[in-house]
N, C-alpha and C positions, 0 to 999 in steps of 0.2 A: 703229148705222146699218146698215140692210139694204143689201147690195150683192152683185153678182155680178162675179167677176174671172176672165177667160179667160187661158189661157196655152198654149203649145205650138206656136204657128204658126211658120212659117219658109219657107225656100226648099228645094224638093226636086225632084228630077228625075222626069219622068213614069215611072210604074211604082213609084215609091217609096211610103213610108208615113209618116204622122205621127200622133201622138195628141194631141188637144186636151183641155184640162181646164177645167172651170168650177167654181170654188169659191164656194159660197154662205155668206154670213156674216150675223150679226145676226138670225137667225131666218128668213131668207128661204127659201122653198120647202120648209120642213120638212114641210108637209102638201100640197104641190102638186107636180105634174109639172114637169119641165124640158124645155126645147126648144133645138135648135140651128137657127139661120137662117144664111144667108150672102148677101152682096151682092157681086156681081162689078162690075168697072168699068163704069159706064154703064148698069147694069141695076137693077131693083128687088130688094127683099129677097125671098129664096126660102126656103121651109121645107126643112129638111134631115132632121131627126129629132126624136122626142120620146120621153120615158119617163115613166111615171106615178110617183106619189109612193112606191109600194111597190117600184118597180124591177122589176116582174115583167111589165109590158106595154110594148112598144116599137112605134114606127112609124117607118118609113124612107121617104123620098121615092123614087120610081121611078128618078130620075136617079142615085141613089147605092146603090140596093139591090144587095146582094151584095158591095159594096166598103166600105161604112161600117157601123159598129156603134156603137150608143149603149149606155152602161151607167152605173151609178151606185154610189156608195159611201156608202150611208146609215148604215152602221154606225159610221162615224167622226163625230165632232162637226163636222167640216168640211163634210159634205154636199156631196160633189163629184160631178159628172157628167162623163163622158168621151165623146169622139167618136174612135173608132179609125178612121182613114182608110187604106185600102190601095189598091193599083193606081191611084194618083192620075193624073189626066189634066190637061192644060193648062186645060181648061174648068172644073176645080175651083178655079182661082185666084179668090180672093175674100177679103173680110173675114168672118170667122165670128164670130157672136154667139150667146151663150146668153141665154135669157130664162125667167123664172119669176115668177108672181104679179105680172105687170105690170111687172116690172123688166127692164132690159136691161144687159148688160155693155158694156164699152168696145170689145170686139171684138179679135180676133187675126188678123193677116194670114197668109194662106197663098198662096204662089206656087209654081206647078208649071211647071217649064221643060220644053220639048219636046226 
């Protein structure tokens, strides 16, 4: 069964860092790029970052540029994508989702306290 599973969320103080992981299994995204989105309380889902299947092209939203980095580990059978988040701000508080090939993970909560 194809699925995406996120992990790494939590509570962090403003200025801190977290690394989110998204593990694809069941053949998911082996030939597709992967993306991170987030949804803050009371707001719509927002694009955060994407990476292509080869892992050599990335795109990051302006709101997180310079603070967030997306990368992937396609060498392992687990096909994992990461979102390294630094200099976190309270406005980064959201549920973070990864998506690929039309599938969405269950999300991981990030809370940034001021």
